[in-house]
N, C-alpha and C positions, 0 to 999 in steps of 0.2 A: 508617574512614569519617570524612570531614570533618564538622564540625558543620553543621547545615542552613543557618545564617546565612552560612556561607562559600561555599556552593555557588552556582554561577551557572547559571541555566536557559538551555539552548541548544536549538536545533532538534535533534530526534533523528535527522535524516537522516544515515545512516552514510557521510559523505563520506570520500574518501581524504585522509589527512593531507597538508598542504602541506609540501613538503620544501625545506629550506634547505641549500645546499652551501657550507660555509665553507672557503675556500682560504687556508691560512696561509703568509705570506711570511716569510723569515728576518728575525729581529729585529722580529716583529710585536708590537703592544701587547696585553698580556694583558687589560687592563680592557675594551677595546672588544669583544674576542671573547667573554670570559666573561659580560659583561653581557648581550649579545645572546642567548646560549644560555640563561642563567638565566631571562630573560623568557619564552622559549618553553617551558622546562621547567615554570615556574610556571603558565603558561596551561593546559597539559595537566592539571596537578594540580588547578587550580581547576575546570576543566570536567569533571574525572573521566572524561576520554577523550582519545585521541590526536589532538589537533587539528594538531599540528606534529611533524615528524620532521626530523632533520638528520644530515649526514655531514660528515666532516672530511677534506679532501684537502691534499696538499702535493707539490711537485715532488720526485720521487724515491720517494715513497710510503713513507717510513720515519719519521724524526723531524724536527721543525722546532723550533728554539730561539726562544723569545720574547726580547724585549729585556731582560727581567729575568733571563735565564739559565736559565729553566725550559724543559725540552724536552717537547714534546707528540708522542705517537705518532699519526700520521695513519692513516686507514683505507685510503687508496688514492692512487695517482698521479693525474695530470691526465687523467682518463678522459672518455669521451663520456657526457653526462648526458641525463636525460629532458627533454622539451621544456617541461614545466611546473615544472621546478626553478627556484629562486631562488638565484643565485650571489652570495656576498658575499666579496670579496677582503679579507683582513685585513692591513693594512699597519702600519708603525711606523717605526723609525729606519732611515735610509739606504735609503729605498724605491727610489731610483734604481738602486742596486746590486742590489736584490732583484728588479727588473723585467727579467728576461732574455728572450731571443728565444723560447724555448720557451713560456714563460708567455704572452707576447703573442700568439703564433700560436694557442695554445689558446683564449684569451679571444676572439679575433676569430672563430674557428671556431664556438664556442658561441653568440656573439652573432648570427652569421649565421643560426643555427638558430632564433632568436627568443627565447632565454632572457632573463629579467630579470637584469641584471648590476649589481652594486653594489660600492662600495668603502667600507670602514670606516677611519676615521682618515686616514692618508696615502695609502691605496690609490686615491684619486681620481687620483693621479699615474699609476698603472699603467693605469687606464682611459683616461686622456687620451693617454698614449703610444700605446695601441692604437687611438686614433682613435674611441673609443666615446662620447666626450663632446662631439664637435664639434657646435656648434649647440645644445647643451643647457645648462641651468642646473645648477650643481654647487656643492659646498662642499668645503673641506679644512681641516685644523687651521690655526689662525691663524698659527702659526709658519712655515707653508709657503706662505702667501698670496703673498708678494713674488715668490718664485721661480716659482710656478705661473702667475701673471699674465704674467710675461715669456715663459715657455716655451709657453703655450697660449692665444694670443689669440683662438682660435675658440670657446673655452669661456666661457660667462657665469658667472664666479665670483661667488658671494655670500658673505655672512658668517653665513648661517643655520647652525643646529646640524645640520640634515639637510635634504636636498633629494630629492624624488621627482619626476622629470621623465620621464613616460612609462615606459619599461622600463629606466630608469637610476636608480640610487640612490647617494647619497653622504652621508657623515656627517663631522662635524668632529672626531671622536675622543672619547676619554674616555667620560663617561656619556651622550653623545648616542646611543649604541647603544640605551640603554634607551628614550629618547624615540621613536626610530625604530620599535622593536619594539612599543611601546605603540600607536603610530599604525597599524601593520600589523594588530595584534590587534583594534583598534577597527574598522577597515575590514572585517576578515574576519568578526568575531563579535560586534561591538557594544561600545559604550562601557562597559557595566557590567562586562564581563569585563576590559577594559583597566584600569579603575579598581581592580578587585580585585587584579590582578597588581601594580599600582603600590603598593597597600597592603601586599602581602606583601613587596615590596622596600623598604619604609619610604621610598618615593619620594613626597615630599609635594607637589611641584609638577611636573605633567606639562607639558613644553614642546612647542611646535609648530614647524613650519618657518618661522614668522614670528619666532621668537626668535633673537637673535644670540648668537654663541658667547663673545665676550669680555666681561669685567666692564666696568661703566661706568668712566670715568676717575676719579671720586671714590673708587670702591671699590678700584681698582688702586693708586692712590697713597696711599690711607688718609687723604685730606683732603677735606672737603666745603666747598670754597670755590668758588662758581659762576664767578667771573672767572678763577681759576687753572685750573679745569677747561676753560673755553672756550679759553684760550690753548693748553693742552696738546693739546686736540683739533685746533685749527688747525695746530699744529706737525705732528701725526701725519698730517694730510691734505695737507701741503705739504713733502714731503721733497725732491723733485727740484728745486724752486725755493724755497729757504728764504726766510722773511719776516723782516725785521729786527726786533729787540726794540722799537724805537720804534714801528713800525707795529702790531705785536702789542699793545702797550700802548694805542695810540690806538683800536684796534678794541674794546677793553673799557672805554674811558673812564678810562684811567689815564695817569700820566706814566711815562716810562721808569724813573725812579728808584723810583717806587712798585712797578712790576713787579719790579724787581731785589730790593727788600725782601721782596716777597711770596714769591718763589722762595727767597730765603735763609732766610726764616722757616720755610717748610713743607717745603722739599726740600733745604735746606743746600747749594745750588749756584746759580749764576747761570742766567738763561734761556738764554744762549748755550751754556753747558756742557751743560745739559739737552737742548737741541735737537741739539747735536753727538752726544750719546749715542744719540738716536733715529735719526739719520742713519747712524751707524756700525753700529747694530744691523741696520738694513735692508741695509747693505752686506755685513755678514757673512752674512746669510741668502742674499743673491744669490750670494756667492762659494761657499757650501756647497751650494746647491741648483740652480744653473744653470751653463751653459757660457759665460755672458757673459764677455767680456774684462774685465780689471781696469780698463781705461780706461772702458769702457761702464758698469761698476758705479759708478765714480767719478762719471760724469755723471748717472746715475740717482739718485744720492744728494746731488746739489747741489754737487759738487766740480768746479770748472773746471780744476784742475791735478792731474794724476796724482801729482805729487811731493808736493803738499800733502795729498792724500788718503792717501798712503802714510805720511806723517809723523804725521798725526792718528790713523790706524789703529794704528800702532805704539805711540803713546803710550797708547792706550786698551786694546789687547789684547796688547801686548808681543810682537807678531810683525807681519810685513809682510803685506799682502794676497796677495802672490805666494807666500809660504811657507804661508799659510793654505790657498790653493787647492791647493798641492802636497801638503800634509798630508792634505787631504780626498781627493784623488785616490789617494794611497797607501792610505788606509783602504778605499776602495771596491775597489781592485785586490786587496787582501788578502782581501776577502769574496767575490770573484768565483769 
């Protein structure tokens, strides 16, 4: 029996437990899945009754390997579900390769029956391919933002840690699963129980769908200099049409030489080189996550000449954009 101070008083109405159906995709992220299940388990424990139930499915109905190499035995194949089930697809690395025709047909069928459908981590991609996010607000891990925006223009992509839009749910990955589940628990059974679950998880700051997933610029670069942060933020927001260092400097009330010194002092590189790194990182994301041509990737990242793009890419990543695209295709074919 738990100490009295830890118990949460709930309505004694013997409601049927709310059931979550976790669908594991190959190379799914363990943290997202396990964090969600643990929040539900602790809610049951704190309430001292079965508020939530869950089952684990996977294509083939046998075992699914996580990106960490750990295999999970699933309880069943992609079966027909009850109408009041909540489905959470668990994505991870190479979600494009993991989103096959059978999974898409199953998701569409269950969605037509009115089930709540959600995607953890990169699984928003799977929902979007199935057409289940058209006209909806959604989120996905920040590393997949660039490719998602290009592939799914009918989805209103946000930078929130999780989004609930009607009967569609998406999260950014990582510990965002905890925040999502705490929100659901609070809506179902009250803030007190959600707070108690958070305490058990040693989760000190419960985030909402208004919180964004990436750290602030000063935190990411490890430097708290307001003008430097403003310049980097401007760079990140202007990848397709890069802004010259002189204009960037002018915008924050500095000379070009002062801006150069600022970048050298704190980041050990020039503004031009730092900006180039941001543009090439986006280019790599687009090459790995979309079917955009190399020429269109170059244009989307501010390169007027494909040859210049290829030269810069090779100097930074020690391979060409074409080889990068070919290697990614080979990896995906090997997992098909």
